[in-house]
GUDRENMAR-86515 format. One record per residue (C-alpha): residue number from 1; residue in three letters; x, y, z. Coordinates in Angstrom, 1 decimal, always signed. Example, Ala and Ser with C-alpha at 12.3 -4.5 7.8 and 13.67 -1.06 7.14 Angstrom:
{fimi 1; 'ala'; {+12.3; -4.5; +7.8}}
{fimi 2; 'ser'; {+13.7; -1.1; +7.1}}
% end
This chain:
{fimi 1; 'met'; {+0.0; +0.0; +0.0}}
{fimi 2; 'gly'; {+2.6; +2.5; -1.1}}
{fimi 3; 'gly'; {+4.7; +2.0; +2.0}}
{fimi 4; 'tyr'; {+1.8; +2.2; +4.5}}
{fimi 5; 'glu'; {+1.4; -1.6; +5.3}}
{fimi 6; 'ala'; {-1.0; -2.4; +8.1}}
{fimi 7; 'arg'; {+0.3; -4.3; +11.1}}
{fimi 8; 'gln'; {-1.3; -6.6; +13.6}}
{fimi 9; 'pro'; {-2.2; -6.6; +16.5}}
{fimi 10; 'leu'; {-3.1; -2.9; +16.7}}
{fimi 11; 'pro'; {-4.3; -0.7; +19.5}}
{fimi 12; 'pro'; {-7.6; +1.1; +18.9}}
{fimi 13; 'pro'; {-7.1; +4.3; +16.9}}
{fimi 14; 'ala'; {-7.8; +7.6; +18.4}}
{fimi 15; 'val'; {-10.1; +10.2; +16.8}}
{fimi 16; 'his'; {-8.2; +13.4; +16.2}}
{fimi 17; 'glu'; {-9.8; +16.7; +17.2}}
{fimi 18; 'pro'; {-11.0; +19.0; +14.4}}
{fimi 19; 'leu'; {-8.6; +21.7; +13.4}}
{fimi 20; 'ser'; {-9.7; +25.2; +14.4}}
{fimi 21; 'trp'; {-9.6; +26.7; +11.0}}
{fimi 22; 'ala'; {-12.1; +27.0; +8.2}}
{fimi 23; 'gly'; {-12.1; +27.5; +4.4}}
{fimi 24; 'thr'; {-9.5; +29.8; +2.9}}
{fimi 25; 'thr'; {-8.2; +30.9; +6.3}}
{fimi 26; 'val'; {-6.4; +27.6; +6.9}}
{fimi 27; 'pro'; {-2.6; +28.3; +7.2}}
{fimi 28; 'asp'; {+0.0; +26.0; +5.6}}
{fimi 29; 'ala'; {+1.1; +24.7; +9.0}}
{fimi 30; 'ala'; {-2.4; +23.4; +9.6}}
{fimi 31; 'ile'; {-2.5; +21.7; +6.2}}
{fimi 32; 'ala'; {+0.8; +20.0; +6.9}}
{fimi 33; 'arg'; {-0.4; +18.9; +10.4}}
{fimi 34; 'phe'; {-3.6; +17.5; +8.8}}
{fimi 35; 'arg'; {-1.5; +15.6; +6.2}}
{fimi 36; 'asp'; {+0.7; +14.1; +8.9}}
{fimi 37; 'leu'; {-2.3; +12.9; +10.9}}
{fimi 38; 'ile'; {-3.9; +11.2; +8.0}}
{fimi 39; 'lys'; {-0.7; +9.5; +6.9}}
{fimi 40; 'ala'; {+0.0; +8.4; +10.4}}
{fimi 41; 'tyr'; {-3.4; +6.8; +10.7}}
{fimi 42; 'tyr'; {-3.0; +5.0; +7.3}}
{fimi 43; 'ala'; {+0.5; +3.8; +8.2}}
{fimi 44; 'thr'; {-1.0; +1.8; +11.0}}
{fimi 45; 'tyr'; {-4.6; +1.1; +10.1}}
{fimi 46; 'gly'; {-4.7; +1.2; +6.3}}
{fimi 47; 'arg'; {-7.1; -1.3; +4.9}}
{fimi 48; 'asn'; {-5.7; -4.2; +2.8}}
{fimi 49; 'phe'; {-7.7; -4.8; -0.3}}
{fimi 50; 'ser'; {-6.7; -7.0; -3.2}}
{fimi 51; 'trp'; {-7.1; -4.2; -5.7}}
{fimi 52; 'arg'; {-4.6; -2.2; -3.7}}
{fimi 53; 'arg'; {-2.1; -5.0; -3.5}}
{fimi 54; 'asp'; {-1.9; -5.9; -7.2}}
{fimi 55; 'ile'; {-2.5; -2.6; -9.1}}
{fimi 56; 'thr'; {-3.2; -2.7; -12.8}}
{fimi 57; 'pro'; {-5.4; -0.2; -14.7}}
{fimi 58; 'tyr'; {-7.9; -3.1; -15.4}}
{fimi 59; 'arg'; {-8.2; -4.1; -11.8}}
{fimi 60; 'val'; {-8.6; -0.4; -10.7}}
{fimi 61; 'leu'; {-11.4; +0.2; -13.3}}
{fimi 62; 'val'; {-13.3; -2.9; -12.2}}
{fimi 63; 'ser'; {-12.9; -2.0; -8.5}}
{fimi 64; 'glu'; {-14.0; +1.6; -9.0}}
{fimi 65; 'ile'; {-17.2; +0.6; -10.8}}
{fimi 66; 'met'; {-17.9; -2.0; -8.2}}
{fimi 67; 'leu'; {-17.3; +0.5; -5.3}}
{fimi 68; 'gln'; {-19.9; +2.9; -6.6}}
{fimi 69; 'gln'; {-22.7; +2.8; -4.0}}
{fimi 70; 'thr'; {-21.5; -0.6; -2.7}}
{fimi 71; 'gln'; {-19.8; -1.3; +0.6}}
{fimi 72; 'thr'; {-16.1; -2.2; +0.4}}
{fimi 73; 'ser'; {-16.7; -5.4; +2.4}}
{fimi 74; 'arg'; {-19.0; -6.8; -0.3}}
{fimi 75; 'val'; {-16.7; -5.7; -3.1}}
{fimi 76; 'asp'; {-13.8; -7.3; -1.4}}
{fimi 77; 'glu'; {-15.8; -10.6; -1.3}}
{fimi 78; 'lys'; {-16.9; -10.5; -5.0}}
{fimi 79; 'phe'; {-13.8; -8.9; -6.7}}
{fimi 80; 'pro'; {-11.5; -11.9; -6.7}}
{fimi 81; 'ala'; {-14.0; -14.2; -8.4}}
{fimi 82; 'phe'; {-14.9; -11.6; -11.0}}
{fimi 83; 'ile'; {-11.2; -11.0; -11.8}}
{fimi 84; 'ala'; {-10.6; -14.7; -12.0}}
{fimi 85; 'arg'; {-13.4; -15.1; -14.5}}
{fimi 86; 'phe'; {-12.6; -11.9; -16.5}}
{fimi 87; 'gly'; {-8.9; -11.2; -16.2}}
{fimi 88; 'thr'; {-8.5; -8.7; -19.0}}
{fimi 89; 'phe'; {-10.5; -6.1; -20.9}}
{fimi 90; 'gln'; {-10.5; -8.5; -23.8}}
{fimi 91; 'glu'; {-12.0; -11.3; -21.8}}
{fimi 92; 'leu'; {-14.7; -9.0; -20.3}}
{fimi 93; 'ala'; {-15.5; -7.5; -23.6}}
{fimi 94; 'glu'; {-16.0; -10.9; -25.3}}
{fimi 95; 'ala'; {-18.2; -12.3; -22.5}}
{fimi 96; 'pro'; {-22.0; -12.3; -22.9}}
{fimi 97; 'leu'; {-23.7; -9.8; -20.6}}
{fimi 98; 'ser'; {-25.7; -12.6; -19.0}}
{fimi 99; 'glu'; {-22.4; -14.1; -17.7}}
{fimi 100; 'val'; {-21.2; -10.7; -16.5}}
{fimi 101; 'leu'; {-24.5; -10.2; -14.6}}
{fimi 102; 'arg'; {-24.1; -13.7; -13.1}}
{fimi 103; 'met'; {-20.7; -12.8; -11.7}}
{fimi 104; 'trp'; {-22.0; -9.4; -10.6}}
{fimi 105; 'lys'; {-24.7; -11.0; -8.4}}
{fimi 106; 'gly'; {-24.6; -9.6; -4.9}}
{fimi 107; 'leu'; {-23.2; -6.2; -5.8}}
{fimi 108; 'gly'; {-26.5; -4.5; -6.6}}
{fimi 109; 'tyr'; {-27.1; -1.7; -9.1}}
{fimi 110; 'asn'; {-26.9; -4.1; -12.0}}
{fimi 111; 'arg'; {-26.7; -1.4; -14.7}}
{fimi 112; 'arg'; {-23.2; -0.9; -13.5}}
{fimi 113; 'ala'; {-22.3; -4.4; -14.7}}
{fimi 114; 'arg'; {-23.6; -3.3; -18.2}}
{fimi 115; 'phe'; {-21.6; -0.1; -18.0}}
{fimi 116; 'leu'; {-18.5; -2.0; -17.1}}
{fimi 117; 'his'; {-19.1; -4.5; -19.9}}
{fimi 118; 'glu'; {-19.7; -1.7; -22.5}}
{fimi 119; 'ser'; {-16.6; +0.2; -21.2}}
{fimi 120; 'ala'; {-14.5; -2.9; -21.8}}
{fimi 121; 'gln'; {-15.8; -3.3; -25.3}}
{fimi 122; 'arg'; {-15.0; +0.4; -26.1}}
{fimi 123; 'ile'; {-11.6; +0.1; -24.6}}
{fimi 124; 'val'; {-10.8; -2.9; -26.7}}
{fimi 125; 'ala'; {-12.4; -1.4; -29.9}}
{fimi 126; 'glu'; {-11.2; +2.2; -29.6}}
{fimi 127; 'his'; {-8.0; +2.0; -27.4}}
{fimi 128; 'gly'; {-6.5; -1.3; -28.3}}
{fimi 129; 'gly'; {-7.4; -2.8; -24.9}}
{fimi 130; 'val'; {-5.4; -0.2; -23.0}}
{fimi 131; 'leu'; {-7.1; +2.0; -20.5}}
{fimi 132; 'pro'; {-6.8; +5.7; -21.3}}
{fimi 133; 'asp'; {-4.9; +7.7; -18.7}}
{fimi 134; 'asp'; {-6.6; +11.0; -19.0}}
{fimi 135; 'glu'; {-9.7; +12.2; -17.1}}
{fimi 136; 'lys'; {-11.6; +13.6; -20.1}}
{fimi 137; 'thr'; {-11.4; +10.4; -22.1}}
{fimi 138; 'leu'; {-12.2; +8.2; -19.1}}
{fimi 139; 'ala'; {-15.3; +10.3; -18.4}}
{fimi 140; 'thr'; {-16.7; +9.5; -21.8}}
{fimi 141; 'leu'; {-17.0; +5.8; -20.9}}
{fimi 142; 'pro'; {-20.3; +4.4; -19.8}}
{fimi 143; 'gly'; {-21.1; +4.9; -16.1}}
{fimi 144; 'ile'; {-17.9; +6.9; -15.4}}
{fimi 145; 'gly'; {-18.4; +10.5; -14.4}}
{fimi 146; 'gly'; {-15.8; +13.1; -13.6}}
{fimi 147; 'ala'; {-15.1; +12.0; -10.0}}
{fimi 148; 'thr'; {-14.7; +8.3; -11.0}}
{fimi 149; 'ala'; {-12.5; +9.3; -13.9}}
{fimi 150; 'ser'; {-10.3; +11.3; -11.5}}
{fimi 151; 'ser'; {-10.2; +8.4; -9.0}}
{fimi 152; 'ile'; {-9.1; +6.0; -11.7}}
{fimi 153; 'cys'; {-6.3; +8.4; -12.7}}
{fimi 154; 'ala'; {-5.1; +8.6; -9.1}}
{fimi 155; 'phe'; {-5.3; +4.8; -8.3}}
{fimi 156; 'ala'; {-4.4; +3.3; -11.7}}
{fimi 157; 'phe'; {-1.8; +5.8; -12.8}}
{fimi 158; 'asn'; {-0.8; +7.6; -9.6}}
{fimi 159; 'gln'; {-1.6; +11.0; -11.0}}
{fimi 160; 'pro'; {-2.0; +14.0; -8.7}}
{fimi 161; 'val'; {-5.5; +14.8; -9.7}}
{fimi 162; 'val'; {-8.0; +16.6; -7.4}}
{fimi 163; 'phe'; {-11.4; +15.1; -6.7}}
{fimi 164; 'ile'; {-14.0; +14.5; -4.0}}
{fimi 165; 'glu'; {-16.0; +11.4; -3.1}}
{fimi 166; 'thr'; {-18.1; +10.6; +0.0}}
{fimi 167; 'asn'; {-15.3; +9.6; +2.4}}
{fimi 168; 'ile'; {-12.9; +12.3; +1.2}}
{fimi 169; 'arg'; {-15.6; +14.8; +1.7}}
{fimi 170; 'ser'; {-16.3; +13.6; +5.3}}
{fimi 171; 'val'; {-12.6; +14.0; +6.3}}
{fimi 172; 'phe'; {-12.4; +17.6; +5.2}}
{fimi 173; 'leu'; {-15.8; +18.4; +6.7}}
{fimi 174; 'tyr'; {-14.7; +17.0; +10.0}}
{fimi 175; 'phe'; {-11.3; +18.7; +10.2}}
{fimi 176; 'phe'; {-12.0; +22.0; +8.6}}
{fimi 177; 'phe'; {-15.8; +22.7; +8.7}}
{fimi 178; 'asn'; {-16.7; +21.2; +12.1}}
{fimi 179; 'ala'; {-20.2; +22.3; +13.4}}
{fimi 180; 'gln'; {-21.0; +23.9; +10.0}}
{fimi 181; 'gly'; {-23.8; +22.9; +7.8}}
{fimi 182; 'gln'; {-24.7; +23.0; +4.1}}
{fimi 183; 'val'; {-21.0; +23.1; +3.1}}
{fimi 184; 'his'; {-20.6; +23.2; -0.7}}
{fimi 185; 'asp'; {-17.9; +21.1; -2.5}}
{fimi 186; 'arg'; {-16.5; +24.3; -4.0}}
{fimi 187; 'asp'; {-15.5; +25.3; -0.5}}
{fimi 188; 'ile'; {-13.8; +22.0; +0.1}}
{fimi 189; 'leu'; {-11.9; +21.6; -3.2}}
{fimi 190; 'pro'; {-9.3; +24.3; -2.5}}
{fimi 191; 'leu'; {-8.3; +22.4; +0.7}}
{fimi 192; 'val'; {-8.2; +19.1; -1.2}}
{fimi 193; 'thr'; {-5.9; +20.7; -3.7}}
{fimi 194; 'arg'; {-3.6; +22.2; -1.0}}
{fimi 195; 'ala'; {-3.4; +19.0; +1.1}}
{fimi 196; 'leu'; {-2.8; +16.7; -1.9}}
{fimi 197; 'asp'; {+0.4; +14.7; -1.6}}
{fimi 198; 'arg'; {+1.7; +15.1; -5.1}}
{fimi 199; 'thr'; {+4.6; +12.7; -4.6}}
{fimi 200; 'ala'; {+2.2; +9.7; -3.7}}
{fimi 201; 'pro'; {-1.4; +10.6; -4.6}}
{fimi 202; 'arg'; {-2.5; +7.0; -4.8}}
{fimi 203; 'ala'; {-1.5; +6.3; -1.2}}
{fimi 204; 'trp'; {-2.8; +9.7; -0.1}}
{fimi 205; 'tyr'; {-6.3; +9.2; -1.5}}
{fimi 206; 'ser'; {-6.4; +5.7; +0.0}}
{fimi 207; 'ala'; {-5.5; +7.2; +3.4}}
{fimi 208; 'leu'; {-8.2; +9.8; +3.1}}
{fimi 209; 'met'; {-10.8; +7.2; +2.2}}
{fimi 210; 'asp'; {-9.8; +4.9; +5.1}}
{fimi 211; 'tyr'; {-9.9; +7.8; +7.6}}
{fimi 212; 'gly'; {-13.4; +8.7; +6.2}}
{fimi 213; 'val'; {-14.6; +5.2; +6.9}}
{fimi 214; 'phe'; {-13.1; +5.4; +10.4}}
{fimi 215; 'leu'; {-14.9; +8.7; +11.1}}
{fimi 216; 'lys'; {-18.2; +7.2; +10.1}}
{fimi 217; 'lys'; {-17.7; +4.3; +12.6}}
{fimi 218; 'thr'; {-16.6; +6.5; +15.4}}
{fimi 219; 'val'; {-18.3; +10.0; +15.2}}
{fimi 220; 'gly'; {-21.2; +9.2; +12.8}}
{fimi 221; 'asn'; {-22.2; +10.4; +9.4}}
{fimi 222; 'val'; {-20.2; +13.6; +9.0}}
{fimi 223; 'ser'; {-21.3; +14.0; +5.4}}
{fimi 224; 'arg'; {-24.7; +15.2; +6.6}}
{fimi 225; 'ala'; {-23.0; +18.6; +6.9}}
{fimi 226; 'ser'; {-22.6; +18.7; +3.1}}
{fimi 227; 'arg'; {-25.0; +20.5; +0.8}}
{fimi 228; 'his'; {-24.8; +17.5; -1.5}}
{fimi 229; 'tyr'; {-25.9; +15.0; +1.1}}
{fimi 230; 'thr'; {-29.0; +13.0; +0.2}}
{fimi 231; 'arg'; {-30.5; +10.2; +2.3}}
{fimi 232; 'gln'; {-30.7; +6.9; +0.4}}
{fimi 233; 'ser'; {-34.3; +5.5; +0.0}}
{fimi 234; 'pro'; {-35.0; +2.1; +1.6}}
{fimi 235; 'phe'; {-34.1; -0.9; -0.6}}
{fimi 236; 'ala'; {-36.8; -3.2; +0.6}}
{fimi 237; 'gly'; {-39.8; -3.0; -1.7}}
{fimi 238; 'ser'; {-38.2; -0.5; -4.0}}
{fimi 239; 'asn'; {-38.1; -0.5; -7.8}}
{fimi 240; 'arg'; {-34.4; -1.2; -7.5}}
{fimi 241; 'gln'; {-35.0; -4.4; -5.6}}
{fimi 242; 'leu'; {-37.7; -5.4; -8.1}}
{fimi 243; 'arg'; {-35.3; -4.8; -11.0}}
{fimi 244; 'gly'; {-32.8; -7.1; -9.4}}
{fimi 245; 'arg'; {-35.4; -9.8; -8.8}}
{fimi 246; 'ile'; {-36.5; -9.7; -12.5}}
{fimi 247; 'leu'; {-32.9; -10.0; -13.7}}
{fimi 248; 'gln'; {-32.3; -12.9; -11.3}}
{fimi 249; 'leu'; {-35.4; -14.6; -12.6}}
{fimi 250; 'leu'; {-33.9; -14.4; -16.1}}
{fimi 251; 'leu'; {-30.5; -15.6; -14.9}}
{fimi 252; 'asp'; {-32.2; -18.6; -13.4}}
{fimi 253; 'asn'; {-34.5; -19.4; -16.4}}
{fimi 254; 'arg'; {-32.7; -17.9; -19.4}}
{fimi 255; 'arg'; {-36.0; -17.3; -21.2}}
{fimi 256; 'leu'; {-39.4; -16.5; -19.9}}
{fimi 257; 'glu'; {-42.8; -15.5; -21.3}}
{fimi 258; 'arg'; {-43.2; -11.8; -20.5}}
{fimi 259; 'gly'; {-46.7; -12.2; -19.1}}
{fimi 260; 'ser'; {-45.6; -14.8; -16.6}}
{fimi 261; 'val'; {-43.0; -12.6; -14.7}}
{fimi 262; 'ala'; {-45.4; -10.7; -12.4}}
{fimi 263; 'gly'; {-47.1; -13.9; -11.3}}
{fimi 264; 'leu'; {-43.7; -15.6; -10.6}}
{fimi 265; 'leu'; {-42.7; -12.7; -8.5}}
{fimi 266; 'asp'; {-46.1; -12.1; -6.9}}
{fimi 267; 'glu'; {-46.0; -8.5; -7.9}}
{fimi 268; 'asp'; {-48.3; -6.0; -9.5}}
{fimi 269; 'ala'; {-48.4; -6.6; -13.3}}
{fimi 270; 'ala'; {-48.4; -3.0; -14.3}}
{fimi 271; 'arg'; {-45.4; -2.2; -12.1}}
{fimi 272; 'val'; {-43.5; -5.2; -13.4}}
{fimi 273; 'asp'; {-44.3; -4.3; -17.0}}
{fimi 274; 'thr'; {-43.0; -0.7; -16.4}}
{fimi 275; 'ile'; {-39.7; -2.0; -15.0}}
{fimi 276; 'ile'; {-39.3; -4.6; -17.8}}
{fimi 277; 'asn'; {-39.7; -1.8; -20.4}}
{fimi 278; 'ala'; {-37.0; +0.2; -18.6}}
{fimi 279; 'leu'; {-34.7; -2.8; -18.6}}
{fimi 280; 'ile'; {-35.3; -3.3; -22.3}}
{fimi 281; 'asp'; {-34.6; +0.4; -23.0}}
{fimi 282; 'glu'; {-31.3; +0.1; -21.1}}
{fimi 283; 'ser'; {-30.4; -3.0; -23.1}}
{fimi 284; 'met'; {-30.5; -5.2; -20.0}}
{fimi 285; 'leu'; {-33.2; -7.4; -21.4}}
{fimi 286; 'ile'; {-34.4; -8.4; -24.9}}
{fimi 287; 'asp'; {-38.0; -9.0; -25.8}}
{fimi 288; 'gln'; {-38.5; -11.4; -28.7}}
{fimi 289; 'asp'; {-42.2; -12.0; -29.4}}
{fimi 290; 'asn'; {-43.1; -11.5; -25.8}}
{fimi 291; 'tyr'; {-40.4; -13.8; -24.5}}
{fimi 292; 'leu'; {-37.7; -12.2; -22.4}}
{fimi 293; 'arg'; {-34.0; -13.1; -22.3}}
{fimi 294; 'leu'; {-30.8; -11.6; -21.2}}
{fimi 295; 'pro'; {-28.4; -10.2; -24.0}}
% end
């Protein structure tokens, strides 16, 4: 992990006090102190994930897409098997979507599997199977926005890019905007830029993310102070859950009469039909003469 290997057994980590500065008033000495605190935490308590141990652009891209809205513990469980089945962009691009979805099971948000599959196909077709190393090109790939593109540049290519994601945001909110509310990312970004370790950005961003997870476990959800915070709706009974159930039904049966799906799931027919239409529009399902199958 870039020189920050975790050691066992470890004493419980201590939560550092917020720094008594805010926004553009933060002096360079406080930034240096903050950087030292985060690095010291990571040197002892950094998490040890397989995509951090064996770093390749392909493995980083797969992990970044998996980690969107999914807990690291679940990704850590599913990532090795996925990589064992699809070891390169070429292997992933050539696989049928149904097989990709099968290996994706348990990660949720199944459209991300399609985005990853389509990205692999474009990387093979347009870039000779080599992941582009610039943010603008990466951001044109399916399912990859600006923040994910920057994250890929940092972790795959060790580039000193500047970006914010949930855990990074929480760390800066805690240390520099304590007891404030409705903090905008534009107020945080200058501090992210100033604090960035440009000699080892990959390890630095890993350290920030790990400290953000630590904060959530110890002091609570700091990100509520962000203007960009939104509460996630319950999964049980949601359309997202029903989408997953429909796709699982097709994974189990390969081909089904469209009119039978609602009955098999014991769900309202109109609601099921609406979701099926959305899945067809997203190229997640194919309807051939009222029989459904996966691509």
